[in-house]
N, C-alpha and C positions, 0 to 999 in steps of 0.2 A: 620447482620449488627446492627440492633437495640439493640441486647443483648451486643454486643461489646461496643457500644455508652454508654448504660446503666451502663456498668462497669466502663468506664472512667469517667463518671459523678460521680458515686458512689465513686471511688477512690479519685477524687478531694474533694469531700463534706467531706468525712469520714476522711480524713488525718488531722493529727495534724496541719501541716502547709504546704502550697503550693504556689509556686511563678513562675513568669515569669523569665526565664534566659535571657542571653545576646541575644540568638537568638529568643527570644519571646515565647518559648516552655514552657508549664506549668511543673514544677518539684517539686518533694517532697524535704523537707529539710532534710539534712543528720543528723548525730549524733553530734550535736553542743554542745559545752560547754557552761555552765550558767556563767555569769560574777561573780554572787554571791556564788554559791557553788562549781563551778568546775567540777559538774557533768552535766548530760544530761539537755539542755535547757528545761525549763517548758513553754515558750511562745515565741511570735513572736519579743519580745525586743531583743533578742540575735541573731536574724538572719536578715540579710540584705534583701531588698526587691527583690534581684535576686536569692535568696535561698541559698547564701553562708553564713557561720558562721561568726559572729562578733569577736568572742573570741577564735576561732580555735576548734578543734575537741576534743572529750572526749577520755580517754585512750582506746587504742586498734582500733581506727579508723583513717583513712587518706583519702585523697582525691586531687583533683586538684585545683588549683587556678585559677584566670581568664587568666593567661598566659598559662595555660595548664601544669604547673609543678606540680609534686607531693609534697603535703605540708600538715601538721597539724595545721598551724598557721592560724592567722586572714585572712579571704577572701577564704578559702578552702570550698569545698562542703561536705567533711566529709561523704562520701558515700562508702568507700572502706574499708573492715574489714582488719585488720592485723593478719596474722597467722605466727607462726614460720616457718623458711625455712625447708621444706620437711614435715611439720606437717601433711598435708592433702595428702600426697603421690602423684603419678603421676596422679591419676584419680579423686581426691577428689576436691571439690569446697569450698574455704573459704567463709563463710556466717555470721560470727561474729568473734570477737577477739578469736583466736584459737578454733574456732568451724567450723566443716567440714561437708558437705554433700557428702557422699561417692557414686560413681557410678562405673560402668564396672567392676563387679565381685570384688569389695572391700566392707568391712564392717567397722563400727566404732568401735574403741577400747576404753579402760576405760578413756584415757585422751583427747578423743574427735577427735582423728586422725585417719586415714584409713589405713587398711592394706589388702593386696591381699588374697582373699579367694582361688585363684587357687594355690598359694603356700601352704596355710594351707591344702587345699584339696589333694595335691600331697603328703604331709607329712603324713596325715591320711591313704591314700591309701598304701603307703609303709610300715607303721606299720601294717596295716591289712595283707598285703601280706607276711610280715615276720612271723607273729603270725600263719598264716595259713600253712606255711612251716614247722615251729617247730611242730604244732600239727599233721600234716600228717606224717612227719618223726617219731614222737614219736609213733604213732599208728602202723607204720610198724615195727619198732624196738621190740614192745611188741609182734605183731603177729609172727616175726621172732623167739623170745625167746620162745613163747608158742609152736610153731611148733617143735623145736628142743627137747623139754621136752616130748612132745605127738606127736610122729610121726603118720601120718595116714597110714593104711595099703593100699598096692598098690591093685587096682581091676585089675583081669585078664580078658582080652577080648578074646573071643574065635575066 
């Protein structure tokens, strides 16, 4: 209990900006756009006292406004990253603009999306099985050709 409380206090103190939302709960500010540069807000001047962004979200982020509607405009909390449809796959979680955390037997590919390890594993297993069948068949054919050229004498049993 004490450790959890210490982490909560540390998170509130270490955060760039924290605010009380409409319900009186402390929240961290989202990815707010600065009025001057149009990039991430550098201070509290670009954020309302309830943690919502005065000038909207930076590119790649969205959130909910006070009415609960999804928005990127003024008054949004800007806490939800945007990923392209299907980019993270069925088991990936979008954690940043087109950046995914992959789970449940998936791995990350070069463009940041997720792909199934199960499918890739089945493809590898099928390829291995095909190679094994070809090798065994080749060895069998070589053995048959050798036995035709060099027949073994039959042993007589008494």
